C-alpha positions in Angstrom: -80.1 -59.0 119.3 -76.7 -60.4 118.5 -74.2 -58.5 116.3 -74.8 -60.6 113.2 -78.6 -60.0 113.3 -78.0 -56.3 114.0 -75.8 -56.0 111.0 -78.3 -57.8 108.8 -81.1 -55.6 110.1 -79.0 -52.5 109.2 -78.3 -53.8 105.7 -82.0 -54.5 105.4 -82.9 -50.9 106.2 -80.2 -49.7 103.8 -81.7 -51.9 101.1 -85.2 -50.5 101.7 -83.7 -47.0 101.4 -82.0 -47.9 98.1 -85.3 -49.1 96.7 -87.0 -45.8 97.8 -84.1 -43.8 96.3 -84.4 -45.6 93.0 -88.1 -44.9 92.9 -87.5 -41.3 93.7 -85.1 -41.1 90.7 -87.7 -42.4 88.4 -90.2 -39.8 89.6 -87.8 -37.2 88.3 -87.9 -38.6 84.8 -89.8 -36.9 82.0 -93.1 -38.4 80.7 -91.4 -40.0 77.7 -88.9 -41.7 80.0 -91.6 -42.8 82.5 -93.5 -44.5 79.6 -90.3 -46.5 78.8 -89.7 -47.3 82.5 -93.3 -48.3 83.3 -92.4 -51.9 83.8 -89.3 -51.1 85.8 -91.3 -48.8 88.1 -93.8 -51.7 88.7 -90.9 -54.1 89.3 -89.3 -51.8 91.9 -92.6 -51.3 93.7 -93.0 -55.0 93.8 -89.5 -55.4 95.2 -90.3 -52.8 97.9 -93.4 -54.8 98.9 -91.4 -58.0 98.8 -88.8 -56.5 101.2 -91.4 -55.1 103.5 -93.2 -58.4 103.8 -90.1 -60.5 104.1 -91.1 -62.6 101.0 -88.3 -65.0 100.3 -88.3 -66.2 96.7 -86.7 -69.5 95.6 -86.6 -69.8 91.8 -86.5 -73.3 90.3 -84.6 -73.7 87.0 -83.9 -76.8 84.9 -84.4 -78.4 81.5 -87.7 -80.0 80.4 -88.4 -83.3 82.2 -85.8 -82.9 84.9 -88.6 -82.9 87.4 -88.9 -79.2 88.4 -92.7 -79.3 88.8 -92.5 -82.6 90.6 -89.9 -81.2 93.0 -92.2 -78.2 93.8 -95.1 -80.6 94.5 -92.9 -82.7 96.7 -91.6 -79.8 98.7 -95.0 -78.2 99.2 -96.5 -81.7 100.0 -99.4 -81.6 97.6 -100.0 -81.6 93.8 -100.0 -77.9 93.1 -98.6 -78.5 89.6 -99.3 -80.9 86.8 -96.7 -83.6 86.2 -96.7 -84.4 82.5 -94.5 -87.3 81.6 -93.8 -85.6 78.2 -92.5 -82.5 80.0 -92.5 -79.0 78.8 -95.9 -77.9 80.1 -94.6 -74.9 82.2 -95.0 -72.0 79.8 -95.1 -69.1 82.4 -93.3 -68.1 85.5 -95.6 -68.7 88.5 -95.3 -69.2 92.2 -96.7 -71.1 95.2 -96.4 -70.6 98.9 -94.1 -73.1 100.7 -95.8 -72.6 104.0 -94.6 -75.9 105.4 -90.9 -75.1 105.2 -90.8 -73.7 108.7 -88.8 -70.6 108.0 -89.7 -67.0 108.8 -87.5 -63.9 108.3 -86.7 -62.7 111.9 -88.8 -59.7 112.9 -91.2 -59.9 110.0 -94.5 -61.5 111.0 -95.8 -61.6 107.4 -92.7 -63.4 106.1 -93.2 -66.4 103.8 -91.2 -68.5 101.5 -92.3 -68.8 97.9 -91.3 -71.3 95.2 -91.1 -69.9 91.7 -91.4 -72.3 88.7 -89.9 -71.3 85.4 -90.1 -72.7 81.9 -87.6 -75.4 80.9 -84.2 -74.1 79.8 -84.5 -75.8 76.4 -87.8 -74.1 75.7 -87.0 -70.5 76.7 -85.8 -69.6 73.3 -88.8 -67.3 72.9 -88.0 -63.7 73.8 -90.8 -63.3 76.3 -90.1 -66.6 78.1 -86.4 -65.9 78.2 -87.1 -62.5 79.7 -89.4 -64.0 82.3 -86.8 -66.4 83.4 -84.1 -63.7 83.7 -86.5 -61.5 85.7 -87.2 -64.4 88.0 -83.5 -65.0 88.6 -82.9 -61.3 89.3 -85.8 -61.2 91.8 -84.9 -64.5 93.5 -83.1 -64.8 96.8 -82.1 -68.4 96.2 -81.9 -70.5 93.1 -82.5 -74.2 92.7 -81.0 -75.7 89.5 -82.5 -79.1 88.8 -80.7 -81.7 86.7 -81.2 -85.5 86.4 -77.8 -86.5 85.0 -74.4 -85.1 84.2 -74.7 -81.5 82.9 -75.1 -81.2 79.2 -74.0 -78.1 77.2 -77.3 -76.3 77.6 -77.5 -76.9 81.3 -73.8 -75.9 81.8 -74.2 -72.6 79.9 -77.5 -71.8 81.7 -75.9 -72.5 85.1 -72.8 -70.4 84.2 -75.2 -67.5 83.3 -77.1 -67.9 86.6 -73.9 -67.6 88.6 -73.5 -64.1 87.2 -76.5 -62.8 89.1 -74.6 -63.5 92.3 -77.3 -65.5 94.2 -76.9 -68.6 96.3 -77.4 -71.6 94.0 -78.2 -75.2 95.1 -77.8 -77.8 92.3 -80.4 -80.5 92.7 -79.4 -83.9 91.3 -83.0 -85.3 90.9 -84.3 -88.7 89.9 -81.7 -90.6 91.8 -84.1 -93.6 91.9 -83.1 -94.3 88.3 -79.5 -95.0 89.3 -77.7 -97.6 91.3 -76.0 -96.4 94.5 -72.6 -96.7 92.7 -73.8 -94.6 89.8 -75.2 -92.0 92.1 -71.9 -91.6 93.9 -70.0 -91.4 90.7 -72.3 -88.7 89.2 -72.3 -86.8 92.5 -68.5 -86.8 92.5 -68.3 -85.7 88.8 -70.7 -82.8 89.6 -69.0 -81.6 92.7 -65.3 -82.2 91.8 -65.3 -81.7 88.1 -68.2 -79.8 86.4 -69.0 -77.4 89.2 -65.7 -76.9 91.0 -65.0 -73.3 91.8 -68.6 -72.3 90.8 -70.8 -74.2 93.3 -69.9 -75.2 96.8 -69.8 -79.0 97.3 -72.4 -78.8 100.0 -74.8 -77.0 97.6 -75.0 -80.1 95.3 -77.7 -82.4 96.8 -79.6 -85.5 95.6 -83.4 -86.0 95.4 -86.1 -88.2 94.1 -89.0 -85.9 93.8 -91.4 -88.3 92.0 -89.9 -91.8 92.4 -90.8 -94.4 89.9 -93.3 -97.0 91.0 -91.9 -100.2 92.5 -93.4 -103.7 92.9 -94.0 -104.7 96.5 -95.0 -108.1 97.7 -97.7 -107.8 100.4 -98.6 -110.5 102.9 -102.0 -110.5 104.6 -102.9 -111.9 108.0 -103.6 -115.3 106.6 -100.1 -115.5 105.1 -101.3 -115.0 101.5 -99.1 -112.8 99.3 -99.9 -110.5 96.4 -98.0 -108.1 94.2 -98.7 -104.4 94.3 -97.1 -101.4 92.5 -96.6 -98.4 94.7 -94.8 -95.1 94.4 -92.2 -94.6 97.3 -92.2 -91.4 99.2 -90.1 -88.6 97.7 -86.5 -88.3 98.8 -86.1 -84.7 99.8 -84.6 -84.4 103.2 -81.1 -83.4 102.2 -82.5 -80.6 100.0 -84.9 -79.4 102.6 -82.2 -79.2 105.2 -79.8 -77.4 102.9 -82.4 -74.8 102.0 -83.2 -74.1 105.6 -79.5 -73.9 106.5 -78.9 -71.2 103.9 -82.0 -69.3 105.0 -81.3 -69.6 108.7 -77.7 -68.4 108.2 -78.3 -65.7 105.6 -82.0 -65.1 105.1 -82.2 -61.5 106.2 -78.9 -60.6 104.6 -79.9 -62.4 101.3 -83.1 -60.3 101.1 -81.2 -57.1 101.8 -78.4 -57.9 99.3 -80.8 -58.9 96.7 -82.9 -55.8 97.0 -79.9 -53.5 97.0 -78.5 -55.2 93.9 -81.9 -55.0 92.2 -82.2 -51.3 93.0 -78.7 -50.7 91.7 -79.5 -52.5 88.5 -82.7 -50.5 88.0 -80.9 -47.3 88.8 -78.3 -48.1 86.1 -81.1 -48.9 83.7 -82.7 -45.5 84.4 -79.4 -43.7 83.9 -78.7 -45.6 80.6 -82.3 -45.0 79.3 -82.2 -41.3 80.1 -78.8 -41.1 78.4 -80.0 -42.9 75.4 -83.3 -40.9 75.0 -81.4 -37.6 75.6 -78.7 -38.6 73.2 -81.4 -39.3 70.6 -83.2 -36.0 71.2 -80.0 -34.0 71.4 -78.6 -35.4 68.1 -81.9 -34.8 66.4 -82.0 -31.2 67.7 -78.4 -30.5 66.7 -79.0 -31.6 63.1 -82.2 -29.7 62.9 -80.6 -26.4 64.2 -77.5 -27.0 62.0 -79.8 -27.0 59.0 -81.6 -23.9 60.2 -78.3 -22.2 60.9 -77.1 -23.0 57.4 -80.3 -21.7 55.7 -80.4 -18.6 57.9 -76.8 -17.6 57.0 -77.3 -18.5 53.3 -80.5 -16.6 52.6 -80.5 -13.6 54.9 -79.2 -10.1 53.8 -75.6 -9.1 54.5 -74.7 -8.5 58.2 -78.1 -9.9 59.2 -76.8 -13.3 58.3 -74.1 -13.1 61.0 -76.5 -11.8 63.6 -79.2 -14.3 62.6 -76.7 -17.2 62.7 -75.5 -16.2 66.2 -79.1 -16.0 67.4 -79.7 -19.5 66.2 -76.6 -20.7 68.0 -77.7 -19.2 71.3 -81.3 -20.6 71.0 -79.8 -24.0 70.2 -77.6 -24.0 73.3 -80.5 -23.0 75.5 -82.8 -25.8 74.0 -80.0 -28.3 74.3 -79.7 -27.5 78.0 -83.4 -28.2 78.5 -83.0 -31.7 77.2 -80.6 -32.4 80.0 -83.0 -30.9 82.6 -81.3 -27.5 82.8 -83.0 -24.1 82.6 -80.2 -22.0 81.1 -80.8 -18.3 80.9 -79.9 -16.3 77.7 -76.9 -14.8 79.6 -75.5 -18.2 80.6 -76.2 -19.6 77.1 -74.2 -16.8 75.6 -71.4 -17.2 78.1 -71.2 -21.0 77.4 -71.3 -20.5 73.7 -68.5 -18.0 73.6 -66.4 -20.1 76.0 -66.7 -23.0 73.6 -65.8 -20.8 70.7 -62.8 -19.6 72.5 -61.7 -23.1 73.3 -62.4 -24.2 69.8 -59.7 -21.9 68.4 -59.5 -22.3 64.6 -63.1 -23.6 64.4 -64.4 -20.3 65.7 -62.0 -18.3 63.5 -63.0 -20.3 60.4 -66.6 -20.0 61.3 -66.5 -16.2 61.7 -64.2 -15.7 58.7 -66.6 -17.7 56.4 -69.6 -15.8 57.7 -67.9 -12.5 57.2 -66.6 -13.3 53.8 -69.9 -14.5 52.6 -71.7 -11.5 54.1 -69.2 -9.1 52.4 -69.7 -10.8 49.0 -73.4 -10.6 49.2 -73.1 -6.9 50.2 -70.9 -5.9 47.2 -73.2 -7.9 44.8 -76.3 -6.3 46.3 -77.6 -9.6 47.5 -77.4 -11.4 44.2 -74.4 -13.3 45.5 -76.6 -15.3 47.8 -77.1 -18.1 45.3 -73.3 -18.4 44.8 -72.5 -18.2 48.5 -75.4 -20.3 49.8 -73.7 -23.7 49.7 -70.2 -22.9 51.0 -71.2 -20.2 53.5 -74.3 -22.0 54.8 -72.6 -25.4 55.1 -69.5 -23.9 56.8 -71.6 -22.0 59.3 -73.7 -25.2 60.0 -70.5 -27.3 60.4 -69.0 -24.8 62.8 -72.1 -24.7 64.9 -72.4 -28.5 64.7 -69.0 -28.9 66.4 -69.9 -26.2 69.0 -73.2 -27.8 69.8 -71.5 -31.2 70.1 -69.2 -29.7 72.7 -72.2 -28.2 74.5 -73.9 -31.6 74.5 -70.8 -33.1 76.1 -70.8 -30.4 78.7 -74.4 -31.0 79.7 -74.1 -34.8 79.6 -71.3 -34.5 82.2 -73.4 -32.5 84.7 -72.4 -29.0 83.4 -68.7 -29.9 83.6 -66.0 -30.9 81.1 -65.6 -34.3 82.9 -62.2 -33.5 84.3 -60.8 -32.4 80.9 -60.2 -29.1 79.4 -62.7 -27.7 76.7 -59.8 -27.7 74.2 -59.2 -31.5 74.7 -62.9 -32.2 74.4 -63.3 -30.2 71.2 -60.2 -31.7 69.7 -61.6 -35.2 70.3 -65.0 -34.2 68.8 -63.2 -32.9 65.7 -61.2 -36.1 65.4 -64.4 -38.2 65.7 -66.4 -36.2 63.2 -66.5 -36.9 59.5 -66.4 -33.3 58.2 -67.2 -34.2 54.6 -70.3 -36.2 55.7 -71.6 -33.3 57.8 -70.9 -30.7 55.1 -72.6 -32.8 52.4 -75.6 -33.4 54.7 -76.0 -29.6 55.2 -75.4 -28.8 51.5 -78.2 -31.2 50.6 -80.5 -29.2 53.0 -79.5 -26.0 51.3 -79.9 -27.3 47.8 -83.4 -28.5 48.7 -84.3 -25.1 50.0 -83.0 -23.4 46.8 -85.0 -25.7 44.6 -88.2 -25.0 46.7 -87.6 -21.2 46.6 -89.2 -19.8 43.4 -87.7 -16.3 44.1 -84.2 -17.9 44.0 -85.0 -19.6 40.8 -86.0 -16.4 39.2 -82.7 -14.8 40.1 
């Protein structure tokens, strides 16, 4: 085994390990996350199987009527797809084995090359078809981009987007039988030296005639009699076939490995983003819910008990917030984190405690009748203080139980700057007002 093959084999094993690692990460997701990731899990399992079998996928893209389906027929050597002169019949992404290509991934007996047909570029406006085309490009090891003239705006934009998936691309200038030799050379020069310079290597722009138009032949029989016949010439594909095999022979194993590794990385990023989004949603909902509970607890509990009750709500909130981020935080550690945030918060903590104490004292000297008067300011202030603290705790959990390289004071200062205090207070006051209106005992007072 030479050094290049050995390196490719090593990358291949690393790619397989990256797929396994991505699947393991998905196993650690919660049920809600797994439901969202069902398609991604299936895709990764499919990629793992593709890698194990050495299945090389060549995706064929192009506008309607550029001859994509005819090109696949010609490469395979039989009519495996319909060729509709009106075009636009390919509505789904589908594949066909290209068993006659003569390529096999080294060391993989089950290896095969598969051609993937996709809907025409100017009919993928539908969300489902567009997604199918994107998925095909992401899975593919090699891309054929078929055109039959100079690139129009749709084709150029689509080709530019395909270059972003970082796969080898061969631009196929099809239907060359419709042009004179001079026109072919001119169009080939425009494509190579103008439209695609810097994006596609010149050797990756090739000419074909997958389904040549019929031509009139004059046939002479043994007696010297002549007659006119219309026949379809053989497809012109040799340059494309040779270039595909050159790419595969040179980089086939490495292409599979790189593609699988990129695919696994993309799916891992999606898992991380999804988990963050779902946890962000759950955490925000939980924070608002507990902020309202804290506000109402402080507003409507007896003097002294309101402070104790409010603190208990804070600690329960921190513990439940930790669970959202996959942490089982004990009561002791919840208390420690809570007070460390209060300490870092400085004036937020002082204002929170002062408001609680003042409201509690006022209720005490008025024998509890001050609850109605203190409910809005005391409850809302308590809820706001806890809202800031819980936002800080959320940041702490999001960053793996760290402050992300910053100090707690810097984090809390930024949270304060980003928070619309009046909006939060008004939201909490609305919760308290609603509670007062629903409480017949408060109305009687």
